[in-house]
C-alpha positions as CSV (number, residue, x, y, z in Angstrom):
1,M,-39.5,-61.2,-232.0
2,R,-36.7,-62.7,-230.0
3,L,-37.5,-65.1,-227.2
4,L,-35.4,-65.4,-224.0
5,S,-34.2,-68.9,-223.0
6,P,-36.0,-70.5,-220.1
7,V,-32.7,-70.5,-218.1
8,L,-32.3,-66.7,-218.5
9,C,-35.9,-66.1,-217.6
10,A,-35.6,-68.2,-214.4
11,L,-32.3,-66.4,-213.5
12,T,-34.0,-63.0,-214.1
13,I,-36.9,-64.0,-211.9
14,A,-34.8,-65.4,-209.1
15,V,-32.7,-62.3,-209.0
16,T,-35.5,-59.7,-209.2
17,V,-38.1,-61.3,-206.8
18,P,-37.2,-60.8,-203.1
19,A,-37.8,-63.6,-200.6
20,L,-41.2,-63.3,-199.2
21,A,-42.1,-64.2,-195.6
22,A,-44.8,-66.8,-195.0
23,E,-48.1,-65.6,-193.6
24,P,-47.4,-64.6,-190.0
25,K,-50.3,-66.5,-188.3
26,A,-49.4,-69.6,-190.2
27,L,-45.8,-69.3,-189.2
28,Y,-46.8,-68.9,-185.5
29,D,-49.2,-71.8,-185.7
30,T,-46.6,-74.1,-187.2
31,T,-43.5,-72.9,-185.4
32,C,-44.5,-71.3,-182.1
33,V,-47.9,-72.5,-180.9
34,A,-46.7,-75.8,-179.4
35,C,-44.8,-74.1,-176.7
36,H,-46.3,-70.6,-176.6
37,G,-49.9,-71.5,-177.1
38,P,-52.5,-69.8,-179.3
39,T,-52.6,-66.6,-177.2
40,G,-48.8,-66.4,-176.5
41,K,-49.4,-67.0,-172.7
42,G,-47.3,-70.2,-172.7
43,A,-48.7,-73.7,-173.3
44,I,-46.3,-75.6,-171.1
45,P,-44.7,-75.0,-167.7
46,G,-41.5,-72.9,-168.0
47,V,-42.5,-71.0,-171.1
48,P,-43.1,-67.4,-170.3
49,D,-46.0,-65.2,-171.4
50,L,-44.8,-63.5,-174.7
51,A,-46.5,-60.3,-173.5
52,T,-43.6,-59.9,-171.1
53,R,-41.2,-59.6,-174.1
54,L,-43.1,-57.0,-176.1
55,G,-41.2,-54.1,-174.5
56,K,-38.2,-55.1,-176.6
57,S,-37.5,-53.5,-180.0
58,D,-38.5,-55.3,-183.2
59,A,-34.9,-56.0,-184.0
60,E,-34.3,-57.5,-180.5
61,L,-37.3,-59.7,-180.8
62,A,-36.4,-60.9,-184.3
63,A,-32.8,-61.7,-183.1
64,S,-34.3,-63.7,-180.3
65,I,-36.4,-65.6,-182.7
66,L,-33.5,-66.3,-185.1
67,N,-30.9,-67.0,-182.4
68,G,-32.9,-68.6,-179.6
69,F,-33.3,-67.2,-176.1
70,Q,-32.8,-68.4,-172.6
71,T,-35.2,-66.7,-170.1
72,P,-33.4,-66.1,-166.8
73,G,-34.9,-68.5,-164.2
74,S,-36.6,-70.7,-166.8
75,P,-35.5,-74.4,-167.1
76,M,-36.2,-74.2,-170.9
77,A,-34.6,-72.3,-173.7
78,M,-36.2,-71.4,-177.0
79,P,-34.2,-73.0,-179.8
80,A,-32.9,-70.9,-182.6
81,K,-35.7,-70.3,-185.2
82,G,-38.1,-72.0,-182.8
83,G,-36.7,-75.3,-184.0
84,N,-37.8,-74.5,-187.6
85,A,-34.6,-74.6,-189.7
86,A,-36.4,-73.1,-192.7
87,L,-37.4,-69.9,-190.8
88,T,-35.9,-66.9,-192.5
89,A,-35.1,-63.4,-191.3
90,A,-38.1,-62.1,-193.2
91,D,-40.2,-64.7,-191.4
92,A,-38.8,-63.6,-188.0
93,T,-39.8,-60.0,-188.9
94,A,-43.3,-61.1,-189.9
95,L,-43.6,-63.1,-186.6
96,V,-42.7,-60.0,-184.6
97,G,-45.5,-58.1,-186.2
98,Y,-47.9,-61.0,-185.4
99,L,-46.6,-61.1,-181.8
100,R,-47.5,-57.5,-181.4
101,T,-51.1,-58.2,-182.3
102,L,-51.2,-61.0,-179.7
103,G,-50.1,-58.6,-177.1
104,K,-53.2,-56.4,-177.9
105,S,-55.7,-59.2,-177.5
């Protein structure tokens, strides 16, 4: 029986396992809740209720999360990735799904 070298195994795993998003509620709680609050209604003045954004497509919402967003008339802008430099596109997609559940509560 022939064994693969550890380097080859690690390379194989890195290439074949796609990046997984973090758990959406945990992402929201660590990245979004400080400004948007636990229900998405806005925790601080100038932060709009997220429910007003849910008419946008998933792609538009994910783009706003990744690129940041300035609400017309608001003195505050959401920073790109909610200020979380480690946030990935997969994370943004997962967050959109979570935001849609907040809109139903």
